[in-house]
C-alpha positions in Angstrom: -166.2 132.5 -9.6 -166.0 132.9 -13.4 -163.0 135.5 -12.8 -161.1 132.8 -10.7 -161.8 130.1 -13.0 -160.9 131.5 -16.0 -158.8 134.7 -16.0 -156.8 133.7 -12.7 -156.7 129.6 -12.7 -156.6 130.1 -16.4 -158.9 127.1 -16.8 -160.2 126.4 -20.6 -163.7 125.4 -21.2 -163.0 124.9 -24.6 -162.2 121.7 -24.4 -165.2 121.1 -22.9 -166.9 121.2 -19.6 -165.5 117.7 -18.1 -162.1 118.1 -19.4 -162.3 121.8 -17.4 -163.5 119.9 -14.6 -160.4 118.1 -14.3 -157.9 120.7 -14.7 -159.7 122.8 -12.1 -159.6 119.6 -10.0 -155.6 119.8 -10.6 -155.3 123.4 -9.1 -154.8 124.2 -5.9 -155.0 126.9 -3.6 -158.0 129.8 -3.6 -158.7 133.1 -4.5 -160.6 135.8 -2.8 -163.1 135.8 -5.7 -163.3 132.0 -6.0 -164.2 132.0 -1.8 -166.8 134.7 -1.7 -168.4 133.6 -4.7 -168.8 129.8 -3.1 -170.1 131.3 -0.2 -172.5 133.8 -2.1 -173.6 130.8 -4.1 -174.4 129.1 -1.5 -177.6 131.4 -1.1 -179.1 130.4 -4.0 -179.8 126.8 -2.2 -181.9 129.0 0.6 -183.1 131.0 -2.2 -184.9 127.4 -3.5 -186.2 127.6 0.4 -187.8 130.8 0.3 -189.7 130.6 -3.1 -191.4 127.6 -1.9 -192.3 128.4 1.6 -193.1 132.1 1.0 -194.5 131.7 -3.2 -197.4 133.6 -2.0 -196.2 136.4 -0.5 -193.0 137.3 -2.9 -193.8 140.1 -5.0 -193.6 139.1 -9.1 -190.8 140.7 -9.6 -188.6 139.6 -6.7 -189.9 136.0 -7.9 -188.7 135.8 -11.1 -185.5 137.6 -9.5 -185.6 134.5 -7.4 -186.0 132.7 -9.9 -183.1 133.7 -11.9 -180.5 133.8 -9.3 -181.5 130.1 -8.3 -180.6 129.0 -12.4 -177.6 131.0 -12.6 -176.3 129.6 -9.3 -177.1 126.5 -9.2 -176.7 125.7 -12.4 -174.2 128.2 -13.3 -172.0 127.1 -10.4 -172.7 123.6 -11.8 -171.5 124.7 -15.3 -168.1 126.1 -14.3 -167.4 123.0 -11.9 -168.2 120.3 -15.1 -170.0 118.6 -12.3 -173.7 117.3 -11.0 -173.7 117.3 -7.5 -174.7 121.1 -7.5 -178.0 119.8 -9.1 -178.6 116.9 -6.9 -178.2 119.3 -3.9 -180.6 121.1 -5.4 -183.1 118.6 -6.0 -183.0 117.1 -2.4 -183.2 121.3 -0.9 -186.6 121.6 -3.2 -187.4 117.9 -2.0 -187.1 119.5 1.7 -188.7 122.9 0.6 -192.1 121.2 -0.5 -192.1 118.6 2.8 -192.1 122.0 5.2 -193.9 123.5 3.1 -196.9 120.8 3.4 -196.1 119.8 7.3 -196.5 122.9 8.5 -200.3 124.4 9.5 -199.5 128.0 9.5 -198.5 128.5 5.8 -201.3 128.6 3.1 -200.6 124.8 1.5 -202.9 125.8 -1.2 -200.8 127.1 -5.1 -197.6 126.3 -4.1 -196.2 127.1 -7.0 -199.2 128.4 -9.3 -197.6 130.2 -12.1 -196.3 129.2 -15.4 -195.5 125.8 -14.9 -194.5 125.7 -18.4 -190.9 127.8 -17.1 -190.0 125.4 -14.4 -190.8 122.4 -16.7 -188.7 123.9 -19.6 -185.7 124.1 -16.8 -186.1 120.9 -15.4 -185.7 119.4 -18.8 -183.0 121.6 -19.7 -181.1 120.0 -16.2 -181.7 116.7 -17.5 -180.3 117.8 -21.3 -177.1 119.3 -19.2 -176.7 116.0 -17.1 -176.9 113.8 -20.2 -174.5 116.9 -21.9 -171.9 116.1 -18.6 -172.0 112.4 -19.7 -171.6 112.4 -23.3 -168.7 115.2 -22.5 -166.8 112.5 -20.5 -167.2 109.8 -23.7 -165.8 112.6 -25.7 -163.0 113.1 -23.1 -162.0 109.2 -23.1 -162.4 109.0 -27.1 -165.3 106.5 -26.2 -169.0 106.0 -27.3 -171.8 106.0 -24.8 -172.3 102.2 -24.8 -168.2 101.8 -24.1 -168.2 104.5 -20.5 -171.5 102.9 -19.8 -169.3 99.5 -19.4 -166.5 101.1 -17.9 -168.2 103.4 -15.9 -170.3 101.0 -14.2 -167.3 98.3 -13.6 -166.0 101.4 -11.9 -168.6 102.1 -9.6 -168.2 98.3 -8.4 -171.5 97.4 -10.6 -171.4 94.6 -13.4 -173.8 94.9 -17.0 -175.6 92.0 -18.5 -173.6 89.5 -20.4 -175.9 90.0 -23.3 -175.4 93.6 -23.3 -173.6 94.1 -26.3 -175.7 91.9 -27.9 -178.6 94.5 -27.8 -179.2 97.6 -29.7 -179.7 100.1 -26.8 -180.3 104.1 -27.7 -178.4 106.8 -27.1 -180.7 108.0 -24.5 -181.4 104.7 -22.8 -177.7 104.4 -21.9 -178.0 108.0 -20.5 -180.6 107.6 -18.6 -179.3 104.0 -17.2 -175.9 105.2 -16.2 -177.4 108.5 -14.3 -179.4 106.0 -12.3 -176.4 104.0 -11.8 -174.1 106.6 -10.7 -176.9 107.5 -7.9 -177.1 103.9 -7.1 -174.0 103.1 -7.0 -173.5 103.8 -3.1 -175.3 100.8 -2.9 -172.7 98.3 -4.7 -170.0 99.7 -2.8 -171.8 99.9 0.7 -172.3 95.5 -0.2 -168.4 95.4 -1.4 -167.2 96.9 1.9 -169.1 94.0 3.6 -166.2 91.8 1.4 -163.1 93.5 2.8 -161.1 92.8 5.7 -159.1 96.0 5.9 -161.1 98.5 6.3 -158.7 101.9 6.2 -159.6 105.2 7.0 -163.1 106.8 7.4 -166.4 107.5 5.9 -168.8 108.6 8.9 -167.2 111.5 10.0 -165.4 112.1 6.5 -166.0 116.2 5.4 -164.7 118.8 3.7 -164.7 120.5 7.5 -162.3 117.2 8.5 -160.4 117.6 5.7 -159.3 121.2 6.6 -158.4 120.2 10.4 -156.5 117.4 8.7 -154.7 120.1 6.5 -153.6 122.2 8.9 -152.8 119.1 11.3 -155.5 120.1 14.2 -156.7 116.7 13.8 -155.0 113.7 13.0 -155.7 112.2 9.6 -158.6 110.2 9.4 -156.3 108.2 6.8 -157.0 106.3 3.1 -160.4 105.3 2.4 -161.2 102.1 0.0 -163.1 104.1 -2.2 -162.5 107.2 -3.8 -163.4 110.2 -2.7 -164.0 111.7 -5.5 -165.9 109.1 -8.0 -167.6 106.7 -6.1 -170.2 107.0 -3.2 -171.1 104.9 -0.3 -174.8 104.8 1.2 -174.9 105.9 4.9 -175.5 102.6 6.2 -172.5 101.3 4.3 -170.3 104.2 6.1 -171.6 103.2 9.5 -170.9 99.7 8.5 -167.2 100.3 6.7 -166.0 101.9 10.0 -167.6 100.4 13.2 -169.5 96.8 11.6 -172.8 95.4 12.7 -173.0 97.4 16.4 -172.2 101.2 14.5 -175.0 100.4 12.1 -177.4 99.9 14.8 -175.8 102.4 17.4 -175.4 104.9 14.7 -178.7 104.6 13.8 -180.8 105.1 16.2 -178.3 108.1 17.6 -179.4 109.1 13.8 -183.6 108.6 15.1 -183.0 110.6 17.6 -181.8 113.6 15.5 -184.7 113.2 13.1 -187.3 113.3 16.3 -185.6 116.9 17.5 -186.3 117.9 13.8 -189.9 116.7 14.4 -189.7 118.7 17.9 -188.9 121.7 16.1 -191.7 121.3 13.8 -194.3 121.3 15.6 -193.1 124.9 17.5 -195.0 127.8 16.5 -191.9 129.9 15.3 -188.8 128.3 13.7 -185.4 130.4 13.7 -182.3 130.2 11.9 -180.2 128.0 13.6 -182.9 125.2 14.4 -183.8 125.8 10.3 -180.1 125.2 10.0 -180.8 122.1 12.0 -183.6 121.1 10.5 -182.4 121.0 7.0 -178.8 119.7 8.1 -180.7 116.3 9.3 -183.1 116.2 6.4 -180.2 116.4 4.1 -178.6 113.5 5.8 -181.7 111.3 5.8 -182.8 111.7 2.5 -179.4 111.4 0.6 -178.4 108.6 3.0 -179.0 105.9 0.3 -176.1 107.6 -1.8 -173.9 108.7 0.6 -173.3 110.8 3.5 -174.5 114.4 2.8 -172.1 115.7 4.7 -169.3 114.1 2.4 -170.1 116.8 -0.3 -167.9 119.5 0.3 -170.6 122.0 -1.3 -173.1 120.8 1.2 -171.3 122.2 3.9 -171.5 126.2 2.0 -174.8 125.6 2.0 -175.5 124.9 6.0 -172.6 127.6 6.4 -174.8 130.4 4.4 -177.7 129.8 7.4 -175.1 131.6 9.8 -174.0 134.0 6.9 -178.2 134.7 6.2 -178.5 135.5 9.9 -175.7 137.7 10.7 -176.7 140.1 7.7 -179.9 140.0 9.0 -178.5 141.5 12.7 -176.2 143.7 10.5 -178.8 145.5 8.1 -182.6 144.7 9.7 -181.6 144.2 13.4 -183.9 141.5 13.9 -183.6 137.6 13.7 -185.6 135.8 11.0 -188.5 133.3 11.6 -188.6 131.2 9.0 -191.9 129.5 9.8 
């Protein structure tokens, strides 16, 4: 992917990661290196699942190889993209992995991660610093300070700062923390805004990278332009249900999601969970956990994570002649 971005697409990272991101978004097409890189990086998220579920059964050296693979895969990809959604997806995968670890009786729940906790804490702090750097990079790109970026950013996300905001002297750290939380929360603001709109064009409920590709190649009719930005503004999953189908849609689609979650519980009570059951479990839990923020499948890279289960299954069949049993 690094080769694709720098040598093939000519992305200049010397002006900052955020500036490089917008340059990358303006490019079109995808080389073999870029596509294969996206597919391979998706295994980093499966690495998080394996690291938590099978921590006690992985040798010391393979464990560290897995840790560095996750770190370089997830964080390295985020740096190349100049974005933060990869880190959000990784955090949710970590959350799901811990829940699966604690849920299933066949896995020893003691000492989930019992070595070098300081290393994990250091990685966490480094990720926070990276997120803050991206926010600061956005301010630098617009020749602005953090306080002005905060006010403009919150407004763009359909929020509103307090009237006495400029009268108080907030530290940059405080602004960075609140801005980060606002960015995660603003799917609730757009959901509120949608309740006041009379012209609700497009579709959020079924909008994803897959539908985009189907539209691009004219396999399906385009869903249409949406009111909120596809790249900047989130809308919560209940908000998407309402935007597309009104209150009746919120009720019926929530019931459908509840049924899908019930199937997850049935699978979790199974003695063995294979690749495709696990893929379904991960998909549904991602959608549930990210529903206050946005429909999980609306993030393009989420689809690569789900696809990686199929690729892992094929690799296992071809090279090991067996099916992987996760639990």
